[in-house]
C-alpha positions in Angstrom: 0.0 0.0 0.0 1.3 3.4 -0.9 2.4 5.5 2.0 3.1 9.2 2.0 6.7 10.1 3.1 7.2 11.9 6.3 7.3 15.7 5.9 10.8 15.9 7.4 12.1 13.0 5.3 14.5 13.6 2.4 12.0 12.1 -0.1 9.3 14.6 0.9 11.7 17.5 0.5 12.9 16.3 -2.9 9.3 15.9 -4.0 8.5 19.4 -2.8 11.5 21.0 -4.5 10.4 18.9 -7.6 7.0 20.6 -7.5 8.7 24.0 -7.2 10.6 23.2 -10.3 7.4 21.8 -11.9 5.8 25.2 -11.5 8.8 27.4 -12.3 11.7 26.1 -14.4 9.5 23.5 -16.1 7.1 26.2 -17.2 10.1 28.2 -18.5 11.3 25.1 -20.4 7.9 24.6 -21.9 7.8 28.3 -23.0 11.3 28.1 -24.4 10.5 24.8 -26.1 8.0 26.6 -28.3 11.0 28.4 -29.9 11.6 32.1 -29.3 9.3 32.1 -26.3 6.4 31.3 -28.6 7.1 34.2 -31.0 7.4 34.1 -34.8 10.5 36.3 -34.6 12.9 34.4 -32.3 15.3 37.3 -32.0 13.9 38.8 -28.8 13.6 35.3 -27.2 17.2 34.4 -28.2 18.6 37.7 -26.9 16.6 37.3 -23.7 18.1 33.8 -23.3 21.5 35.1 -23.9 21.0 37.7 -21.1 19.6 35.0 -18.9 22.5 32.6 -19.3 25.1 35.4 -19.0 23.9 36.2 -15.5 23.2 32.5 -14.8 26.9 31.8 -15.4 27.8 34.1 -12.5 25.0 33.4 -10.1 25.1 29.7 -10.8 28.7 29.6 -9.6 27.9 31.9 -6.7 24.6 30.2 -6.0 26.0 27.6 -3.6 27.6 30.3 -1.4 24.3 32.3 -1.4 22.3 29.2 -0.4 24.9 28.3 2.3 24.6 31.9 3.7 20.9 32.5 3.4 19.2 29.1 3.5 17.0 27.4 1.0 13.5 28.6 1.6 13.7 32.3 1.0 16.3 32.0 -1.7 14.0 29.6 -3.7 10.9 31.9 -3.0 12.7 35.0 -4.4 14.1 33.0 -7.3 10.8 31.6 -8.3 9.3 35.1 -8.7 11.8 35.9 -11.4 10.3 33.1 -13.6 6.9 34.8 -13.3 8.4 38.2 -14.3 10.0 36.7 -17.4 6.8 35.0 -18.6 4.8 38.1 -18.0 7.2 40.2 -20.0 6.0 38.4 -23.2 2.5 39.9 -22.6 4.2 43.3 -22.9 6.1 42.2 -26.0 2.8 41.0 -27.6 1.3 44.4 -27.2 4.2 46.7 -27.8 6.7 44.8 -30.0 9.4 46.2 -27.7 11.8 43.4 -26.6 13.8 45.5 -24.1 11.7 44.5 -21.1 11.8 40.8 -22.0 15.6 40.9 -22.4 16.0 42.7 -19.0 13.6 40.1 -17.4 15.8 37.4 -18.9 18.9 38.8 -17.2 17.1 39.0 -13.9 15.8 35.4 -14.3 19.4 34.3 -14.7 20.1 35.6 -11.2 17.1 33.8 -9.7 17.7 30.6 -11.7 21.3 30.3 -10.7 20.4 30.4 -7.0 17.4 28.2 -7.3 19.2 25.4 -9.1 22.1 25.5 -6.7 19.6 25.0 -3.8 17.7 22.3 -5.8 20.9 20.4 -6.6 22.1 20.4 -3.0 18.8 19.1 -1.8 18.5 16.4 -4.5 22.0 14.9 -4.2 22.9 15.5 -0.6 19.7 14.5 1.3 19.5 10.8 0.3 21.9 8.1 1.3 24.6 7.1 -1.2 22.8 4.0 -2.5 19.6 6.0 -3.1 21.0 9.0 -5.1 20.0 7.9 -8.6 16.5 7.0 -7.3 16.0 10.5 -5.8 17.4 12.2 -8.9 14.9 10.2 -11.0 12.0 11.1 -8.6 12.9 14.8 -8.9 13.2 14.5 -12.7 9.8 12.9 -13.0 8.0 15.5 -10.9 10.0 18.4 -12.6 9.3 17.2 -16.2 5.7 16.5 -15.4 5.6 20.3 -15.3 7.0 20.4 -18.8 4.2 18.1 -20.0 1.6 20.4 -18.4 3.4 23.3 -20.0 3.1 21.6 -23.4 -0.6 20.9 -22.9 -1.4 24.6 -22.2 -0.2 26.1 -25.5 -1.4 23.0 -27.4 -5.0 23.4 -26.0 -5.2 27.2 -26.0 -3.8 27.6 -29.5 -5.4 24.5 -31.0 -7.6 26.5 -33.4 -5.2 29.3 -33.8 -4.0 30.3 -37.3 -1.1 32.5 -35.9 2.4 31.4 -35.2 2.7 33.2 -31.8 1.3 32.3 -28.4 -1.7 34.3 -27.1 -1.8 36.4 -23.9 -3.9 33.6 -22.2 -0.9 31.2 -22.4 1.5 33.6 -20.8 -1.0 34.6 -18.1 -1.4 30.9 -17.2 2.4 30.5 -16.9 2.6 33.6 -14.7 0.0 32.2 -12.3 1.6 28.8 -12.0 5.1 30.3 -11.5 3.9 32.5 -8.7 2.4 29.4 -7.0 5.8 27.7 -7.4 7.6 30.5 -5.8 5.2 30.4 -2.8 5.7 26.6 -2.5 9.4 27.2 -1.8 8.4 28.5 1.6 6.8 25.1 2.4 10.2 23.4 2.4 11.3 22.1 5.8 14.3 23.7 7.6 17.3 21.5 6.6 18.3 21.2 10.2 15.1 19.3 10.9 15.3 16.8 8.0 16.2 13.3 9.0 16.8 10.2 6.9 14.8 7.0 7.5 17.8 5.5 9.2 17.7 8.3 11.8 20.8 10.2 10.5 20.5 13.9 10.2 20.9 16.0 7.0 23.7 18.4 7.8 23.8 21.8 6.1 26.6 24.2 7.0 26.2 27.9 7.3 29.4 29.9 6.8 29.2 32.9 9.0 32.1 34.5 7.0 31.2 35.3 3.4 34.9 35.6 2.6 35.4 31.9 3.3 32.7 31.1 0.8 34.5 33.3 -1.8 37.7 31.3 -1.2 35.9 28.0 -1.6 34.3 29.1 -4.9 37.7 30.1 -6.2 39.0 26.7 -5.2 36.4 25.1 -7.6 38.5 26.3 -10.5 41.6 24.6 -9.2 39.8 21.4 -8.3 40.9 18.6 -10.8 37.5 16.9 -10.6 35.6 20.1 -11.5 38.1 20.9 -14.3 37.6 17.4 -15.7 33.8 18.0 -15.7 34.0 21.3 -17.6 33.2 19.8 -21.0 30.2 17.9 -19.6 28.9 21.0 -17.9 29.4 23.2 -20.9 27.6 20.7 -23.3 24.7 19.7 -21.1 22.3 22.5 -22.2 24.0 23.5 -25.4 21.6 21.5 -27.5 18.4 23.2 -26.3 18.7 26.2 -28.6 19.0 24.0 -31.6 16.3 21.6 -30.7 13.8 24.3 -29.8 14.5 26.7 -32.6 16.0 25.2 -35.8 13.9 22.0 -35.2 10.7 22.5 -33.3 10.0 26.2 -34.2 11.2 25.8 -37.8 9.3 22.7 -39.1 6.1 22.5 -36.9 3.1 24.7 -36.6 2.3 26.4 -33.3 -0.1 23.8 -31.9 2.2 20.9 -32.9 5.1 22.5 -31.0 3.1 22.2 -27.8 2.1 18.7 -28.8 5.8 17.8 -29.3 6.7 19.2 -25.9 4.2 16.9 -24.2 6.2 13.9 -25.5 9.6 15.6 -25.1 9.1 16.1 -21.4 7.1 12.9 -20.9 10.0 10.9 -22.4 12.3 12.5 -19.9 10.2 11.2 -17.0 10.3 7.6 -18.3 14.0 7.5 -19.2 15.1 9.1 -15.9 13.2 6.4 -14.0 14.7 3.6 -16.2 18.3 4.9 -15.8 18.0 5.0 -12.0 17.7 1.2 -11.9 21.2 1.0 -13.5 22.8 3.7 -11.4 21.5 2.4 -8.1 22.2 -1.3 -8.9 24.0 -2.6 -5.8 25.2 -5.7 -7.7 27.7 -3.7 -9.7 30.5 -1.4 -8.5 29.8 2.3 -8.9 32.6 2.5 -11.5 31.0 -0.2 -13.6 27.6 1.5 -13.4 29.1 4.8 -14.4 31.0 3.4 -17.4 27.9 1.5 -18.7 25.8 4.7 -18.4 28.3 6.8 -20.2 28.4 4.2 -23.0 24.6 4.3 -23.3 24.7 8.1 -23.5 27.4 8.0 -26.2 25.6 5.5 -28.4 22.2 7.1 -28.0 23.3 10.7 -28.7 25.3 9.7 -31.7 22.3 7.9 -33.0 19.9 10.8 -32.6 22.3 13.3 -34.1 22.7 11.0 -37.0 18.9 11.0 -37.5 18.9 14.8 -37.1 21.5 15.1 -39.9 19.1 13.3 -42.2 16.3 15.6 -41.3 18.5 18.8 -41.4 19.5 18.1 -45.0 15.9 18.8 -46.1 15.7 22.5 -45.1 17.8 25.6 -44.2 15.4 27.9 -42.3 12.0 28.1 -40.5 9.3 30.8 -40.8 10.9 34.3 -41.0 9.5 37.8 -40.1 7.6 39.3 -43.0 5.6 36.2 -43.7 8.4 34.2 -45.3 7.5 30.5 -44.9 9.9 27.7 -43.9 11.7 25.9 -46.8 11.0 22.5 -45.2 9.3 20.3 -47.9 5.5 20.7 -47.8 5.7 23.6 -45.2 5.1 23.5 -41.5 4.0 20.1 -40.2 0.8 19.5 -38.3 0.5 16.5 -36.0 -2.7 15.4 -37.7 -0.7 14.9 -41.0 0.6 11.6 -39.7 2.6 10.6 -42.8 4.8 13.8 -42.5 4.7 14.2 -38.8 5.5 10.7 -37.4 9.2 10.6 -38.1 10.1 14.2 -36.9 7.9 13.9 -33.8 9.5 10.6 -32.8 12.9 12.2 -33.3 12.0 15.1 -31.2 10.7 12.7 -28.5 14.1 11.0 -28.6 15.7 14.3 -27.9 13.9 14.3 -24.6 15.2 10.9 -23.7 18.8 12.0 -24.5 18.5 15.1 -22.4 17.3 13.1 -19.4 20.0 10.4 -19.8 22.8 13.0 -20.0 21.7 15.3 -17.2 20.7 12.5 -14.8 24.1 10.9 -15.3 25.8 14.3 -14.8 24.0 14.8 -11.5 24.8 11.3 -10.4 28.5 11.7 -11.1 28.6 15.0 -9.2 26.6 13.4 -6.3 29.1 10.5 -6.2 32.0 12.8 -5.5 31.0 13.7 -2.0 28.2 13.5 0.6 29.0 16.9 2.1 26.1 19.4 1.7 28.3 22.5 1.5 30.5 21.0 -1.2 27.5 19.7 -3.2 25.7 23.1 -3.1 28.9 24.6 -4.7 29.3 21.6 -7.1 25.7 22.0 -8.2 26.1 25.7 -8.7 29.4 25.2 -10.6 27.6 22.7 -12.9 24.7 25.0 -13.6 27.0 28.0 -14.0 29.2 26.4 -16.6 26.2 24.8 -18.2 24.8 28.3 -18.6 28.0 29.5 -20.2 27.5 26.9 -22.9 23.8 27.9 -23.3 24.8 31.6 -23.7 27.0 30.7 -26.6 24.3 28.4 -28.1 21.5 30.9 -28.0 23.7 33.6 -29.6 24.6 31.2 -32.4 20.9 31.1 -33.3 20.4 34.8 -32.6 23.2 35.6 -35.1 21.6 33.3 -37.7 24.4 30.8 -37.8 23.3 28.1 -40.3 21.2 25.3 -38.9 23.7 22.7 -40.3 26.6 24.4 -38.5 24.7 24.5 -35.3 24.0 20.7 -35.6 27.7 20.1 -36.3 28.7 22.2 -33.2 26.4 20.2 -31.0 27.7 16.9 -32.3 31.4 17.9 -31.8 30.7 19.1 -28.3 29.1 15.8 -27.4 32.2 13.9 -28.6 34.5 16.2 -26.6 32.4 15.8 -23.4 32.4 12.0 -23.5 36.1 11.5 -22.9 36.2 13.2 -19.5 32.9 11.6 -18.6 34.4 8.2 -19.2 37.5 9.2 -17.2 35.4 10.4 -14.2 33.2 7.3 -14.3 36.3 5.1 -14.3 37.7 6.9 -11.2 34.6 6.7 -9.0 34.8 4.9 -5.6 32.0 2.8 -4.2 31.7 5.2 -1.2 32.6 8.8 -0.6 35.2 9.1 2.2 33.9 12.3 3.7 30.6 11.3 5.2 31.6 10.5 8.8 34.2 13.3 8.8 31.5 15.9 7.9 29.1 14.6 10.5 31.7 14.8 13.2 32.6 18.4 12.3 29.2 19.9 12.2 26.1 20.0 14.3 22.7 21.7 14.2 22.2 24.9 16.2 19.4 27.3 16.6 18.9 28.5 13.0 15.8 27.1 11.3 17.0 27.3 7.8 20.7 26.5 8.1 23.2 24.7 10.3 25.9 26.8 11.9 29.6 25.9 11.7 31.0 24.6 15.0 
């Protein structure tokens, strides 16, 4: 019989932060997945994403320190509101045609997103026991991407009978409402000092009373051999979004089919994350063996989907352009009801979702395998998201500067190949257990502060 987890259990907290991301980042992903924020002219959306990821680079890296200093609840609440501001800015864009506010909102969202994802990553990979980490990552990924499915249903349903190629105000208003709810849900998270695992052990979160010490620890990340080895993986992990959302989804499908595609894109992520967790938490194999098999799966799968994409990309060079210029894809924009034309490209787009989940769940699992120390993991997660955002900044500008679709595809494929070598290396060096667990517990204890644990 199904039993709800205790409120103060790690699982309950991971599910809660999953629903925060369901309502905030997942809605952003659904909006972005429409291509150009759901606009015909992707220029403003691409420039807003560039501004977003520029600030995300900085605040992703700083995010772990900010969370260590300020706690998870209020940082997540404030960060969640930046998602609502960004979605709301498209209503202004719809009525004025002025993209300045949307671009500025994108920059502010980068600040909020960097902090939110550092907090989320720390909760997801440091709360569970070592042997449960892949399962907890998968649970989070399922809840989070369920939001992407809902975010795909909204534009699909609201624009089902629309003849335009831009989203209506009603879709953006729905996103704003949901994202405000997500921000408020962040306040429902339990104080980390009160979270206990099922075996009775406490979740320890360290609060640095000296911000200068946090600054030193952040600088050390760039001299940490493990973090340097993961740089290509971090850089490549979101690079493909701009290509998949723009040159593919927004360029060959009509507006309602883009939403339809996103339902399957994010739904496929849920299933593949769950399936991968059985391999990564398999106690009958060493952690090293599990990691190597998972990297091999990612390598084969991504090369296969980029090969299929190459076959598709050879058929066209651009999507719909401002001024009413149609796509040069054979037969024009695809509608999901035209099954003969739609089946292959929609299946390929669904496979993109599987690939994304495999890559990112593996990345989080590798990072979570390096240590069980909350303070380190908050910084590692922030570092991952910061460097990831640096890659995304470059990718969104490539599309904004009208780099050819074929060159964007080649760039994604090359980056994948480069990232695989250090991923194989890191997987090959993993130990079955992190050495710092007991040391961390003996050094720190909870004191007084609801949201954090003070350094002893």
